[in-house]
Biopython code that builds the backbone (N, CA, C, O; Angstrom):
import numpy as np
from Bio.PDB.StructureBuilder import StructureBuilder

atoms = [
    (1, "MET", "N", (14.595, -56.405, 75.723)),
    (1, "MET", "CA", (13.924, -56.965, 74.578)),
    (1, "MET", "C", (13.638, -55.854, 73.566)),
    (1, "MET", "O", (14.093, -55.918, 72.424)),
    (2, "PHE", "N", (12.888, -54.844, 73.983)),
    (2, "PHE", "CA", (12.617, -53.726, 73.084)),
    (2, "PHE", "C", (13.440, -52.532, 73.542)),
    (2, "PHE", "O", (13.326, -52.094, 74.686)),
    (3, "THR", "N", (14.251, -52.018, 72.666)),
    (3, "THR", "CA", (15.013, -50.813, 72.976)),
    (3, "THR", "C", (14.584, -49.713, 72.021)),
    (3, "THR", "O", (14.273, -49.957, 70.855)),
    (4, "THR", "N", (14.576, -48.509, 72.541)),
    (4, "THR", "CA", (14.196, -47.365, 71.725)),
    (4, "THR", "C", (15.464, -46.750, 71.157)),
    (4, "THR", "O", (16.292, -46.216, 71.895)),
    (5, "GLY", "N", (15.605, -46.826, 69.871)),
    (5, "GLY", "CA", (16.781, -46.285, 69.204)),
    (5, "GLY", "C", (16.553, -44.830, 68.777)),
    (5, "GLY", "O", (15.507, -44.234, 69.034)),
    (6, "PHE", "N", (17.557, -44.301, 68.129)),
    (6, "PHE", "CA", (17.509, -42.909, 67.688)),
    (6, "PHE", "C", (16.397, -42.686, 66.669)),
    (6, "PHE", "O", (15.707, -41.669, 66.725)),
    (7, "GLN", "N", (16.216, -43.613, 65.747)),
    (7, "GLN", "CA", (15.192, -43.462, 64.715)),
    (7, "GLN", "C", (13.791, -43.460, 65.323)),
    (7, "GLN", "O", (12.933, -42.682, 64.907)),
    (8, "GLU", "N", (13.559, -44.328, 66.302)),
    (8, "GLU", "CA", (12.248, -44.374, 66.952)),
    (8, "GLU", "C", (11.957, -43.082, 67.702)),
    (8, "GLU", "O", (10.829, -42.590, 67.681)),
    (9, "LEU", "N", (12.975, -42.526, 68.370)),
    (9, "LEU", "CA", (12.788, -41.250, 69.090)),
    (9, "LEU", "C", (12.437, -40.119, 68.128)),
    (9, "LEU", "O", (11.589, -39.280, 68.432)),
    (10, "ILE", "N", (13.088, -40.098, 66.974)),
    (10, "ILE", "CA", (12.784, -39.065, 65.963)),
    (10, "ILE", "C", (11.347, -39.205, 65.487)),
    (10, "ILE", "O", (10.645, -38.203, 65.351)),
    (11, "ILE", "N", (10.903, -40.412, 65.235)),
    (11, "ILE", "CA", (9.522, -40.641, 64.776)),
    (11, "ILE", "C", (8.527, -40.202, 65.846)),
    (11, "ILE", "O", (7.524, -39.560, 65.535)),
    (12, "ILE", "N", (8.798, -40.543, 67.092)),
    (12, "ILE", "CA", (7.903, -40.144, 68.193)),
    (12, "ILE", "C", (7.846, -38.627, 68.307)),
    (12, "ILE", "O", (6.767, -38.062, 68.483)),
    (13, "MET", "N", (8.999, -37.955, 68.210)),
    (13, "MET", "CA", (9.020, -36.485, 68.296)),
    (13, "MET", "C", (8.245, -35.844, 67.158)),
    (13, "MET", "O", (7.557, -34.847, 67.375)),
    (14, "VAL", "N", (8.339, -36.386, 65.959)),
    (14, "VAL", "CA", (7.604, -35.837, 64.812)),
    (14, "VAL", "C", (6.099, -36.009, 65.029)),
    (14, "VAL", "O", (5.324, -35.098, 64.739)),
    (15, "ILE", "N", (5.689, -37.160, 65.531)),
    (15, "ILE", "CA", (4.260, -37.396, 65.781)),
    (15, "ILE", "C", (3.736, -36.430, 66.837)),
    (15, "ILE", "O", (2.651, -35.870, 66.683)),
    (16, "VAL", "N", (4.507, -36.229, 67.919)),
    (16, "VAL", "CA", (4.101, -35.286, 68.971)),
    (16, "VAL", "C", (4.015, -33.881, 68.409)),
    (16, "VAL", "O", (3.083, -33.146, 68.736)),
    (17, "LEU", "N", (4.958, -33.491, 67.578)),
    (17, "LEU", "CA", (4.952, -32.157, 66.970)),
    (17, "LEU", "C", (3.731, -31.969, 66.079)),
    (17, "LEU", "O", (3.132, -30.893, 66.062)),
    (18, "ILE", "N", (3.365, -32.997, 65.349)),
    (18, "ILE", "CA", (2.182, -32.911, 64.479)),
    (18, "ILE", "C", (0.904, -32.817, 65.310)),
    (18, "ILE", "O", (0.011, -32.034, 64.989)),
    (19, "LEU", "N", (0.815, -33.615, 66.381)),
    (19, "LEU", "CA", (-0.404, -33.635, 67.194)),
    (19, "LEU", "C", (-0.613, -32.335, 67.977)),
    (19, "LEU", "O", (-1.721, -31.799, 68.011)),
    (20, "PHE", "N", (0.439, -31.838, 68.595)),
    (20, "PHE", "CA", (0.273, -30.697, 69.489)),
    (20, "PHE", "C", (0.670, -29.362, 68.875)),
    (20, "PHE", "O", (0.199, -28.324, 69.340)),
    (21, "GLY", "N", (1.492, -29.347, 67.881)),
    (21, "GLY", "CA", (1.919, -28.107, 67.271)),
    (21, "GLY", "C", (3.100, -27.507, 68.013)),
    (21, "GLY", "O", (3.382, -27.874, 69.153)),
    (22, "GLY", "N", (3.781, -26.592, 67.362)),
    (22, "GLY", "CA", (4.990, -26.004, 67.924)),
    (22, "GLY", "C", (4.750, -25.058, 69.086)),
    (22, "GLY", "O", (5.623, -24.891, 69.938)),
    (23, "LYS", "N", (3.575, -24.436, 69.133)),
    (23, "LYS", "CA", (3.302, -23.467, 70.201)),
    (23, "LYS", "C", (2.887, -24.146, 71.498)),
    (23, "LYS", "O", (3.130, -23.609, 72.579)),
    (24, "LYS", "N", (2.280, -25.290, 71.410)),
    (24, "LYS", "CA", (1.733, -25.948, 72.592)),
    (24, "LYS", "C", (2.779, -26.772, 73.342)),
    (24, "LYS", "O", (2.635, -26.991, 74.544)),
    (25, "ILE", "N", (3.814, -27.227, 72.665)),
    (25, "ILE", "CA", (4.808, -28.099, 73.292)),
    (25, "ILE", "C", (5.545, -27.417, 74.451)),
    (25, "ILE", "O", (5.707, -28.056, 75.490)),
    (26, "PRO", "N", (6.000, -26.166, 74.343)),
    (26, "PRO", "CA", (6.658, -25.534, 75.502)),
    (26, "PRO", "C", (5.733, -25.416, 76.715)),
    (26, "PRO", "O", (6.184, -25.545, 77.853)),
    (27, "GLU", "N", (4.443, -25.173, 76.476)),
    (27, "GLU", "CA", (3.487, -25.104, 77.583)),
    (27, "GLU", "C", (3.345, -26.465, 78.254)),
    (27, "GLU", "O", (3.289, -26.551, 79.481)),
    (28, "LEU", "N", (3.289, -27.528, 77.453)),
    (28, "LEU", "CA", (3.187, -28.874, 78.006)),
    (28, "LEU", "C", (4.427, -29.243, 78.816)),
    (28, "LEU", "O", (4.318, -29.830, 79.893)),
    (29, "MET", "N", (5.599, -28.900, 78.301)),
    (29, "MET", "CA", (6.837, -29.225, 79.004)),
    (29, "MET", "C", (6.962, -28.411, 80.297)),
    (29, "MET", "O", (7.464, -28.913, 81.303)),
    (30, "GLY", "N", (6.504, -27.156, 80.267)),
    (30, "GLY", "CA", (6.521, -26.341, 81.489)),
    (30, "GLY", "C", (5.611, -26.919, 82.557)),
    (30, "GLY", "O", (5.977, -26.967, 83.731)),
    (31, "GLY", "N", (4.432, -27.356, 82.156)),
    (31, "GLY", "CA", (3.502, -27.982, 83.098)),
    (31, "GLY", "C", (4.048, -29.292, 83.638)),
    (31, "GLY", "O", (3.879, -29.602, 84.817)),
    (32, "LEU", "N", (4.697, -30.056, 82.782)),
    (32, "LEU", "CA", (5.303, -31.316, 83.210)),
    (32, "LEU", "C", (6.426, -31.058, 84.212)),
    (32, "LEU", "O", (6.551, -31.771, 85.208)),
    (33, "GLY", "N", (7.238, -30.041, 83.948)),
    (33, "GLY", "CA", (8.324, -29.696, 84.863)),
    (33, "GLY", "C", (7.811, -29.257, 86.218)),
    (33, "GLY", "O", (8.363, -29.645, 87.246)),
    (34, "LYS", "N", (6.747, -28.441, 86.232)),
    (34, "LYS", "CA", (6.153, -27.998, 87.501)),
    (34, "LYS", "C", (5.571, -29.173, 88.268)),
    (34, "LYS", "O", (5.682, -29.240, 89.492)),
    (35, "GLY", "N", (4.954, -30.091, 87.554)),
    (35, "GLY", "CA", (4.381, -31.268, 88.200)),
    (35, "GLY", "C", (5.443, -32.148, 88.835)),
    (35, "GLY", "O", (5.266, -32.630, 89.954)),
    (36, "ILE", "N", (6.544, -32.360, 88.126)),
    (36, "ILE", "CA", (7.635, -33.172, 88.667)),
    (36, "ILE", "C", (8.258, -32.480, 89.867)),
    (36, "ILE", "O", (8.598, -33.131, 90.856)),
    (37, "LYS", "N", (8.411, -31.158, 89.785)),
    (37, "LYS", "CA", (8.996, -30.400, 90.899)),
    (37, "LYS", "C", (8.129, -30.502, 92.149)),
    (37, "LYS", "O", (8.646, -30.720, 93.244)),
    (38, "SER", "N", (6.812, -30.347, 91.995)),
    (38, "SER", "CA", (5.931, -30.431, 93.159)),
    (38, "SER", "C", (5.869, -31.854, 93.698)),
    (38, "SER", "O", (5.713, -32.047, 94.904)),
    (39, "PHE", "N", (5.986, -32.847, 92.833)),
    (39, "PHE", "CA", (6.002, -34.243, 93.282)),
    (39, "PHE", "C", (7.242, -34.525, 94.125)),
    (39, "PHE", "O", (7.154, -35.152, 95.181)),
    (40, "LYS", "N", (8.394, -34.059, 93.654)),
    (40, "LYS", "CA", (9.631, -34.260, 94.407)),
    (40, "LYS", "C", (9.579, -33.503, 95.731)),
    (40, "LYS", "O", (10.058, -34.000, 96.750)),
    (41, "LYS", "N", (9.002, -32.308, 95.721)),
    (41, "LYS", "CA", (8.870, -31.525, 96.945)),
    (41, "LYS", "C", (7.977, -32.263, 97.940)),
    (41, "LYS", "O", (8.261, -32.271, 99.138)),
    (42, "GLY", "N", (6.925, -32.867, 97.465)),
    (42, "GLY", "CA", (6.027, -33.627, 98.322)),
    (42, "GLY", "C", (6.689, -34.856, 98.919)),
    (42, "GLY", "O", (6.373, -35.252, 100.041)),
    (43, "LEU", "N", (7.603, -35.460, 98.177)),
    (43, "LEU", "CA", (8.320, -36.621, 98.696)),
    (43, "LEU", "C", (9.328, -36.223, 99.765)),
    (43, "LEU", "O", (9.549, -36.969, 100.719)),
    (44, "ASP", "N", (9.945, -35.049, 99.613)),
    (44, "ASP", "CA", (10.978, -34.612, 100.542)),
    (44, "ASP", "C", (10.409, -34.089, 101.858)),
    (44, "ASP", "O", (11.039, -34.235, 102.906)),
    (45, "GLU", "N", (9.225, -33.481, 101.814)),
    (45, "GLU", "CA", (8.650, -32.894, 103.017)),
    (45, "GLU", "C", (8.094, -33.985, 103.927)),
    (45, "GLU", "O", (7.504, -34.958, 103.456)),
    (46, "PRO", "N", (8.287, -33.815, 105.244)),
    (46, "PRO", "CA", (7.684, -34.787, 106.165)),
    (46, "PRO", "C", (6.170, -34.634, 106.180)),
    (46, "PRO", "O", (5.627, -33.564, 105.905)),
    (47, "GLU", "N", (5.511, -35.733, 106.508)),
    (47, "GLU", "CA", (4.049, -35.698, 106.544)),
    (47, "GLU", "C", (3.578, -34.858, 107.708)),
    (47, "GLU", "O", (4.074, -34.996, 108.826)),
    (48, "GLU", "N", (2.638, -34.003, 107.452)),
    (48, "GLU", "CA", (2.061, -33.196, 108.513)),
    (48, "GLU", "C", (0.830, -33.919, 109.040)),
    (48, "GLU", "O", (-0.014, -34.379, 108.271)),
    (49, "THR", "N", (0.743, -34.009, 110.341)),
    (49, "THR", "CA", (-0.447, -34.620, 110.928)),
    (49, "THR", "C", (-1.457, -33.523, 111.192)),
    (49, "THR", "O", (-1.089, -32.442, 111.651)),
    (50, "PRO", "N", (-2.705, -33.777, 110.915)),
    (50, "PRO", "CA", (-3.721, -32.752, 111.145)),
    (50, "PRO", "C", (-3.868, -32.499, 112.643)),
    (50, "PRO", "O", (-3.647, -33.404, 113.448)),
    (51, "PRO", "N", (-4.236, -31.286, 113.018)),
    (51, "PRO", "CA", (-4.403, -30.992, 114.440)),
    (51, "PRO", "C", (-5.516, -31.837, 115.041)),
    (51, "PRO", "O", (-6.532, -32.097, 114.397)),
    (52, "GLN", "N", (-5.313, -32.256, 116.263)),
    (52, "GLN", "CA", (-6.296, -33.092, 116.943)),
    (52, "GLN", "C", (-7.495, -32.242, 117.354)),
    (52, "GLN", "O", (-7.344, -31.162, 117.925)),
    (53, "VAL", "N", (-8.652, -32.739, 117.060)),
    (53, "VAL", "CA", (-9.891, -32.042, 117.417)),
    (53, "VAL", "C", (-10.436, -32.714, 118.661)),
    (53, "VAL", "O", (-10.603, -33.932, 118.713)),
    (54, "GLU", "N", (-10.710, -31.885, 119.668)),
    (54, "GLU", "CA", (-11.243, -32.434, 120.906)),
    (54, "GLU", "C", (-12.714, -32.759, 120.712)),
    (54, "GLU", "O", (-13.425, -32.045, 120.006)),
    (55, "ASN", "N", (-13.160, -33.817, 121.327)),
    (55, "ASN", "CA", (-14.535, -34.268, 121.190)),
    (55, "ASN", "C", (-15.372, -33.776, 122.363)),
    (55, "ASN", "O", (-15.864, -34.582, 123.153)),
    (56, "LYS", "N", (-15.534, -32.492, 122.484)),
    (56, "LYS", "CA", (-16.363, -31.933, 123.540)),
    (56, "LYS", "C", (-17.742, -31.678, 122.958)),
    (56, "LYS", "O", (-17.885, -31.023, 121.926)),
    (57, "SER", "N", (-18.751, -32.200, 123.632)),
    (57, "SER", "CA", (-20.097, -31.895, 123.150)),
    (57, "SER", "C", (-20.584, -30.700, 123.951)),
    (57, "SER", "O", (-20.878, -30.772, 125.145)),
    (58, "GLU", "N", (-20.649, -29.624, 123.234)),
    (58, "GLU", "CA", (-21.106, -28.401, 123.868)),
    (58, "GLU", "C", (-22.611, -28.329, 123.731)),
    (58, "GLU", "O", (-23.162, -28.458, 122.637)),
    (59, "SER", "N", (-23.251, -28.127, 124.836)),
    (59, "SER", "CA", (-24.697, -28.069, 124.839)),
    (59, "SER", "C", (-25.130, -26.640, 125.116)),
    (59, "SER", "O", (-24.535, -25.941, 125.935)),
    (60, "THR", "N", (-26.163, -26.225, 124.427)),
    (60, "THR", "CA", (-26.681, -24.884, 124.656)),
    (60, "THR", "C", (-27.726, -24.884, 125.753)),
    (60, "THR", "O", (-28.243, -23.839, 126.149)),
    (61, "GLU", "N", (-28.022, -26.077, 126.234)),
    (61, "GLU", "CA", (-29.027, -26.183, 127.290)),
    (61, "GLU", "C", (-28.427, -25.789, 128.634)),
    (61, "GLU", "O", (-27.233, -25.955, 128.882)),
    (62, "GLU", "N", (-29.278, -25.273, 129.474)),
    (62, "GLU", "CA", (-28.850, -24.994, 130.843)),
    (62, "GLU", "C", (-29.011, -26.269, 131.650)),
    (62, "GLU", "O", (-29.897, -27.076, 131.366)),
    (63, "PRO", "N", (-28.171, -26.458, 132.645)),
    (63, "PRO", "CA", (-28.322, -27.660, 133.464)),
    (63, "PRO", "C", (-29.686, -27.677, 134.156)),
    (63, "PRO", "O", (-30.156, -26.656, 134.657)),
    (64, "GLY", "N", (-30.300, -28.835, 134.173)),
    (64, "GLY", "CA", (-31.592, -28.977, 134.816)),
    (64, "GLY", "C", (-32.769, -28.817, 133.888)),
    (64, "GLY", "O", (-33.890, -29.173, 134.250)),
    (65, "LYS", "N", (-32.546, -28.294, 132.709)),
    (65, "LYS", "CA", (-33.643, -28.127, 131.735)),
    (65, "LYS", "C", (-33.498, -29.198, 130.678)),
    (65, "LYS", "O", (-32.384, -29.566, 130.305)),
    (66, "SER", "N", (-34.608, -29.694, 130.201)),
    (66, "SER", "CA", (-34.567, -30.678, 129.133)),
    (66, "SER", "C", (-35.290, -30.118, 127.933)),
    (66, "SER", "O", (-36.070, -29.172, 128.041)),
    (67, "GLU", "N", (-35.015, -30.724, 126.766)),
    (67, "GLU", "CA", (-35.627, -30.238, 125.536)),
    (67, "GLU", "C", (-37.095, -30.572, 125.488)),
    (67, "GLU", "O", (-37.893, -29.752, 125.036)),
    (68, "SER", "N", (-37.477, -31.746, 125.937)),
    (68, "SER", "CA", (-38.875, -32.114, 125.870)),
    (68, "SER", "C", (-39.572, -31.631, 127.142)),
    (68, "SER", "O", (-39.080, -31.826, 128.254)),
    (69, "SER", "N", (-40.684, -31.022, 126.958)),
    (69, "SER", "CA", (-41.421, -30.526, 128.124)),
    (69, "SER", "C", (-42.617, -31.446, 128.358)),
    (69, "SER", "O", (-43.417, -31.689, 127.455)),
    (70, "ASP", "N", (-42.719, -31.937, 129.553)),
    (70, "ASP", "CA", (-43.843, -32.798, 129.918)),
    (70, "ASP", "C", (-44.908, -31.944, 130.596)),
    (70, "ASP", "O", (-44.675, -31.438, 131.693)),
    (71, "SER", "N", (-46.058, -31.773, 129.977)),
    (71, "SER", "CA", (-47.117, -30.955, 130.569)),
    (71, "SER", "C", (-48.224, -31.795, 131.113)),
    (71, "SER", "O", (-49.197, -31.264, 131.648)),
]
sb = StructureBuilder()
sb.init_structure("model")
sb.init_model(0)
sb.init_chain("A")
sb.init_seg("    ")
for serial, (resi, resn, name, xyz) in enumerate(atoms, 1):
    if name == "N":
        sb.init_residue(resn, " ", resi, " ")
    sb.init_atom(name, np.array(xyz, "f"), 0.0, 1.0, " ", f" {name:<3s}", serial, name[0])
structure = sb.get_structure()
């Protein structure tokens, strides 16, 4: 239905150039490229499962002693 022609692309590029300026555009494109690269790298790498943590309750108490003292 809506196609972007050559004239529309030129208008969009001029607007972007006016908004960001000539010095900022290479920085934006570099950041965009790094973001796409890291996204693709994340898709290619298998998911790492976190190491399993054992559920041991370590007590500092000695056996036979309790925290509450009955006097």
